[in-house]
C-alpha positions in Angstrom: 84.9 157.2 87.2 83.2 158.5 90.4 84.2 157.6 94.0 81.4 155.5 95.7 80.0 158.3 97.9 77.2 156.2 99.0 79.7 154.0 100.7 81.1 156.9 102.8 77.5 157.9 103.8 76.8 154.3 104.8 79.9 154.1 106.9 79.1 157.4 108.5 75.7 156.3 109.5 76.9 152.9 110.6 79.7 154.5 112.7 77.4 157.0 114.2 74.9 154.3 115.2 77.7 152.3 116.7 79.0 155.3 118.7 75.5 156.2 119.9 75.1 152.6 121.1 78.1 152.9 123.4 77.0 156.3 124.6 79.6 158.5 123.0 77.3 161.1 121.5 79.8 163.8 120.9 82.1 161.5 119.0 79.2 160.1 117.1 78.2 163.5 115.9 81.7 164.3 114.9 82.0 161.0 113.0 78.8 161.6 111.1 79.8 165.1 110.1 83.2 163.9 109.0 81.9 161.1 106.8 79.3 163.3 105.3 81.9 166.0 104.4 84.2 163.2 103.1 81.4 161.8 101.0 80.6 165.3 99.6 84.2 165.9 98.8 84.5 162.6 97.1 81.6 163.6 94.8 83.7 166.5 93.5 86.5 164.2 92.2 86.4 162.1 89.0 89.0 160.2 87.1 88.8 159.9 83.3 90.7 156.9 81.9 93.3 157.2 79.1 91.6 157.0 75.7 88.4 158.5 77.0 86.7 161.9 77.4 84.2 162.9 80.1 80.9 164.8 79.6 79.4 166.5 82.7 75.6 166.3 83.0 73.9 168.6 85.5 70.1 168.3 85.9 69.9 166.7 82.4 72.0 169.4 80.7 75.5 169.2 79.3 77.9 171.6 81.0 81.4 172.6 80.4 84.3 171.9 80.6 84.8 168.6 78.8 87.0 166.4 81.0 90.0 164.8 79.4 92.0 161.9 80.8 93.3 162.3 84.4 91.9 163.5 87.8 89.4 166.4 87.8 87.4 168.4 90.3 83.7 168.7 89.2 80.4 169.9 90.5 79.4 167.4 93.1 75.8 167.3 91.8 76.9 166.5 88.2 77.4 163.1 86.8 80.0 162.2 84.2 79.4 160.2 81.0 82.5 159.0 79.1 83.1 158.5 75.4 86.0 156.5 73.9 88.2 158.6 71.7 90.3 155.7 70.5 90.3 154.7 66.8 87.2 152.7 65.9 86.6 150.3 63.0 83.3 149.8 61.1 83.4 147.1 58.4 80.7 146.1 55.9 81.6 142.8 54.1 80.0 140.2 51.9 81.8 137.5 54.0 79.6 136.3 56.9 81.1 137.1 60.3 83.8 139.5 58.9 82.0 142.8 59.3 80.3 144.7 62.1 77.2 142.6 61.7 77.5 138.8 61.7 75.6 138.2 58.5 76.7 139.1 55.0 76.6 142.9 54.9 78.1 144.4 51.7 77.1 147.6 50.0 75.4 147.4 46.6 75.7 150.4 44.3 74.7 151.4 40.8 77.3 152.8 38.4 76.6 155.5 35.8 76.1 152.9 33.1 73.5 151.2 35.3 75.6 148.2 36.3 75.5 146.8 39.8 78.7 146.6 41.8 79.2 145.1 45.3 81.6 146.8 47.7 83.4 145.7 50.8 84.6 148.6 52.9 86.2 149.4 56.2 86.0 152.9 57.9 88.5 154.0 60.5 87.0 156.7 62.7 87.0 158.3 66.1 85.1 160.8 68.3 86.4 164.3 68.2 87.2 165.0 71.8 86.2 168.7 71.5 82.8 167.7 70.1 81.9 165.0 72.7 79.4 167.2 74.5 77.7 168.0 71.2 77.5 164.3 70.3 75.9 163.4 73.6 73.3 166.2 73.5 72.5 166.3 69.8 73.6 163.0 68.1 73.9 159.9 70.4 74.4 159.1 74.0 76.5 156.0 73.5 79.0 154.5 71.0 76.7 151.7 69.7 73.9 154.1 68.7 76.6 156.3 67.2 77.7 153.5 64.9 74.1 152.5 63.9 72.7 156.0 63.5 75.6 157.9 62.0 78.5 155.9 60.8 76.7 153.1 59.0 74.0 155.2 57.0 76.5 158.0 56.2 79.0 155.5 54.8 76.6 153.6 52.7 75.0 156.8 51.3 78.4 158.4 50.4 79.6 155.2 48.7 76.5 154.9 46.6 76.8 158.6 45.6 80.5 158.3 44.6 80.2 155.1 42.6 77.2 156.5 40.7 79.6 158.9 39.0 81.7 156.2 37.4 81.2 153.5 34.8 81.7 149.9 35.8 85.1 149.7 34.1 86.3 153.0 35.6 85.4 151.7 39.1 88.2 149.2 38.8 90.5 151.3 36.7 90.3 154.4 39.1 90.2 152.6 42.4 92.7 154.9 44.2 90.9 158.0 42.9 87.5 156.6 44.2 89.0 155.8 47.6 90.3 159.3 47.9 86.9 160.8 46.9 85.2 158.6 49.4 87.5 159.7 52.2 87.1 163.4 51.4 83.3 163.2 51.1 82.8 161.1 54.2 85.2 163.1 56.3 83.4 166.4 55.4 80.0 164.9 56.1 80.9 163.3 59.5 82.9 166.3 60.7 79.6 168.2 61.4 78.5 165.3 63.6 81.7 165.5 65.7 83.4 162.5 64.1 86.9 162.3 62.6 87.5 159.9 59.7 91.0 158.5 59.7 90.8 156.4 56.5 88.5 154.6 54.1 89.6 151.1 52.9 88.1 149.7 49.8 88.5 146.0 50.6 86.9 144.4 47.6 85.0 145.4 44.4 82.8 142.8 42.7 81.0 143.2 39.4 77.8 141.4 38.6 78.1 137.6 38.2 77.5 137.7 34.5 80.2 140.4 34.0 82.6 138.5 36.2 82.1 135.3 34.2 82.7 137.3 31.0 85.9 138.8 32.5 87.1 135.4 33.5 86.5 134.0 30.0 88.3 137.0 28.5 91.3 136.5 30.8 91.4 132.8 29.9 91.3 133.6 26.2 94.0 136.2 26.6 96.2 133.7 28.5 95.7 131.1 25.7 96.5 133.7 23.1 99.7 134.7 25.0 100.6 131.1 25.3 100.2 130.5 21.6 102.3 133.6 20.9 105.1 132.2 23.0 104.8 128.9 21.2 105.0 130.6 17.8 108.1 132.6 19.0 109.7 129.4 20.1 108.9 127.6 16.8 110.3 130.6 14.9 113.5 130.5 16.9 113.8 126.8 16.3 113.2 127.3 12.5 115.9 130.0 12.4 118.2 127.6 14.3 117.6 124.8 11.8 118.2 127.1 8.8 121.5 128.2 10.3 122.5 124.7 11.0 121.6 123.5 7.5 123.5 126.4 6.0 126.5 125.5 8.0 126.3 121.9 7.0 125.9 122.8 3.3 128.9 125.2 3.5 131.0 122.6 5.2 130.1 120.0 2.5 130.9 122.4 -0.2 134.3 123.1 1.4 135.0 119.4 1.8 133.9 118.7 -1.8 136.2 121.4 -3.2 139.1 120.2 -1.2 138.7 116.5 -1.9 137.5 116.3 -5.6 141.0 116.5 -7.2 142.5 113.9 -4.8 139.6 111.7 -5.3 139.9 111.8 -9.1 143.6 111.2 -8.9 143.0 108.2 -6.7 140.5 106.8 -9.2 142.9 107.3 -12.0 145.7 105.6 -10.2 143.5 102.6 -9.5 142.5 102.4 -13.2 146.1 102.6 -14.3 147.1 99.9 -11.8 144.5 97.6 -13.4 145.7 98.3 -16.9 149.3 97.7 -15.9 148.3 94.1 -15.1 147.3 93.6 -18.7 149.3 90.8 -20.6 150.1 92.9 -23.6 153.1 95.1 -23.9 151.9 98.5 -23.1 153.7 101.8 -22.3 151.6 104.1 -20.0 152.3 107.9 -19.9 150.6 109.9 -17.2 150.6 113.7 -17.8 149.8 115.6 -14.6 148.0 118.9 -14.2 148.9 121.5 -11.7 146.3 119.9 -9.3 148.2 116.7 -9.5 145.7 114.9 -11.8 146.0 113.9 -15.4 144.6 111.9 -18.2 146.6 108.7 -18.8 147.9 108.1 -22.4 148.1 104.4 -23.3 150.4 103.6 -26.2 150.4 100.2 -27.8 154.1 99.4 -28.8 152.9 96.9 -31.3 151.4 99.6 -33.4 154.3 102.0 -33.3 
């Protein structure tokens, strides 16, 4: 920023007129000379704010040196134009109001298989302080024109060039690789214009609507297939569980049957003998037993002996 030299000149003249009015000519002349010298000296001082760089313009020509942040002494006849060297952002998005321009502003590109893809992108960039003089004299005299004349068209052209080398499927599969290629290409192209690229952010990639619908249907079908697979696995596990349970029940029944059959037969035999013993005839009953404790009863009629 320049000191308001015109204010010093105005004060010098006003003071001189005042002193003349009261008849003090010598003091008036001294005051005028002092204020003119002060105004001239003030024109040699300039302050460049932090995050900016100053370009000296003398008679319409850029002169060196470039002024960095701080207080500087300059040619009193030169004026200073400042550029911001802070990190800048330029966004192009399909969402209205999200990008540099208020309306929807995505980039549409053609892939190598002639498919159309829509890209949302953000560029982080800044002015190279050492190239600020070149930018002013050869590229743009303000930041807004720099965005519109250099950043925007260069970014759109590089993105279209890079995506034209990939098939549609590869654009989604190799997203990191494409981002790196975009950064390298754009940084190289803008470096010659005095601009440093900090990063390229691929915010969103959108295939054509018909392809997107097909992808959604495919994903839905795959999810249904996966769900059915899980259901089959669950049913299979339930089937195995039932088979194991049935085998256990059968084995337990077999054990119970083998353990209780002899006792059960003996109990039936005893019940039958008990009924025969209640008979009115004279009968002798002999019960031979087997090692298992069972036997076949012999019934002898004493009347026939």
